[in-house]
C-alpha positions, 0 to 999 in steps of 0.5 A: 267792393263787396265780397260775398260768397257768390263773388268768391264762389265766382272766382272760385269756379273761374280759377278751377276752369284756369287749371282745365285749360291752360297747360303751361305755366305762364298762361295759367299764371296769368288767368290767376293773375287776371281772375284774382284782380276782379276781387283783389285790386293789387298792383303787383302779384308773383308766386313763388316756387320753393325748392327745400334742398337748394334753399332756393326760390324761382317764379312760378312764372314772370312777375305780373304788375309793378317791376321791383329791382332786385326781386326780378332774378329768375332763381335766387336764395331763400335768404333774399326773399326775407317775405317768402323766407317767414312765410316759409318758416312759420307756414302761416299768412304774413300782412304788413299793411305797412312796408316801411316797418320792414323796411330792414328787410332788402327784399322790402326796400326793393318793394318801397323803391318800386312805391309799393307800399302795403304787401301780402304773402300767403303759403301755398300748402298742399298734403302737407308740403310747402310748395311756395308762397303767393305775394300781392302788394299794392300802391295805396293800401285798400281800405278792406285790406284785413278783409282782404287778408282773411279771403286771399288766405283760403284763396290760397289752397285754390291757387296750392292745388293749381300751382302743384297740378302744373309744376306736375304736368310740367315735370311729366312733359320734361319726363317724357320728352327725356325718356323719348330723348333717351330711348331715341338714342339708345335705340340708335346705338344699337348696332345691327349685330343686335337685331333679330335678324343678324343672331345666327349659329349653327353649332350644338353649343349654340343651340343648346344656349338659345334653347335655355335663353327661350326658357328664360326670357319668359320668366322674370328671374334674374339672369347671370350670363357669364363667357369670354371677352367678346363671346356675345354676352349683350347680344344675348342679353338683349335677345332676351329682353327682345323675346321677353314680355319687356319687350315693349319698355327699354332695355338699358345698359349699364357699363359698371367698370365705368362707373366711378363712386363720384358718378356712381349715383347720379348715372343711376338714381338720376338727379334733380336740377340745382343738386350739385355745381353743374346739375343745370338740369333735372336728369333721369337714372339709368334704373328709372330710364329701365322701368318695366323693362330690363337692366343689363349690369355689363361687366358686374365683376368690376363694379368696387366692392362699396358700390356693389353694396349701394347696388344691392340695396336697390335690386332689393328694395327696387326703389331709390332716390334721385340726388338731391330728392327725398322723394322715393321712387318705385321701379319695375325692372328685370336685372341680366347681369354680364361678366367674363370672370368667374364671380364664384372665385372672386367671392372666395377671394372676398372680391365680389360680395356674396349677396350680391352674387346670390342676387344676381345669380337666379338663373345663368348662362354660360356662352361658349368661346368661339373655339368650342363651336367652329362650326358656327365659324362659316356661317359667321364669316359668311352672314357677317360679310353681308351685313358690313358689306350692305351697310359699307356699300362694298363688294364682299371678298370670296373665302376659299375653301382654304381660308375657311380651314385656316380660320376654322382652326385659329383659337380666337381668344378674341371670339366673334369680336376678333372675327367680325373686325377681321371681317370688317379688315377685309373687305376694306383691303380685299373687296371682291377678291379671293381670300386664299388660305395663305393670305388669310394666315398672314392676317392672323398673324401676331401684330395682325388682326389680333393686335388690338385683342386683349390677352387670355386670362390665365383661367381662359388659357387653364381652361384651354389647356385643360381641354387640349389634354382632354382631347389627347386623352379621348376624355379618360381621366384616371390612368397612367395615360389619363388627363390628370397623370399628364396634368400632374394633379389629383384626378380630385383636382382635375374633376373640381376645375372641369366642373368650375370651367363648364367642359363638358366631358360627353363633347370632348373627342381626339383631335385630328390632323388639322387640330394639332396640340400644341 
């Protein structure tokens, strides 16, 4: 049949309509196959998608027409598709008027066994990249075979655009689905204690911390949150995100101690399907999930040095590549880091990169341990008990004044986390009961509520001891009865230690009878 200019324009119009109308691969491919057959009487048509990273081919959709044994696998190595391999390598069409001339290729033998005698394949090229190939095969070679080749070479450019748009649409759907699932998961895993109505304090120290946090929330600067284990660093990080202009996007947490060298890139950058053994589907990394939101690098001080360099590179450039993908992804997120380590000391000990420390420490926030804000303990007990009782549908216990006093005198090495665990335990063991001072003391004895609490670090012990001696001297450093003399160190050394631990001398007071020094 004559393939005049009007027929070609008509076919291009129908293909463009197919691009607009169809939103999945199968229906788009069938529409393309139907429209092309109106002009080209093929017996088999297929579109291959090429993955340059895995050197493999996959069908855009199931091939239409004659079935060819050995060519029906959805995913196959590029080497198994000799025709496609040649077209992708040369980036030029391959016209084969007699398949017997290429019978030494296994894929051609499959076509011959299916009764096909002629074939032609064209590269699908968009923006200089070979996206894949389109193949048309015939049981009987058409009389105008050469003319068909020229026409289909032009048509391949239009098909390439249609295929690329559909693949982009599919990727976007998968990404949105993944992000929706991840967001649902992240929101579900968030405990009620992270909500704005369950963050509470009464002490001046915590009021000052939250005043600083309010100023930081409005900024986009990196924040380093420091404090002992259990002081609520993650809670404050979530508070910063919730009060920031990024609140509508995700808050994504990265648990740095859990990042091994093998998991680091896949976990943070994500990976493409087939990037490595076991990568059965594309995965969105934590950095990409945090797009437009906030990224918490929890316990950043535990990240090995060789991984710190990789992390710094991304934080500086705000761009990366997924594992198995050469395309660069640009990200925009706010960095919040948290640690219970002294990172300045870690830098001096060559255990933490100084350039990463300065990148993270634009502004810092130190959370005081519970023993420094004992005024918060009665409020925390009451509110935590109310929350846990409502969550578990149990009658809350009543704490006697003596019990509350005992709790205020406790050193709380596990901080708020330890207090929360104690509240949960008493809710289970003493629902609706009045808890006396003597009884609460039993729960605070070693081997009871503190059994699962990790021991204090040397820095924590040093800080606590200095505070007790300062309290004994009323904040006096020099002199025969000053803190430096009692500790047996020069005044300058003591001043350095006070600054290092963030001890506020104006808040130091002599202990009362209820606060013994030993």
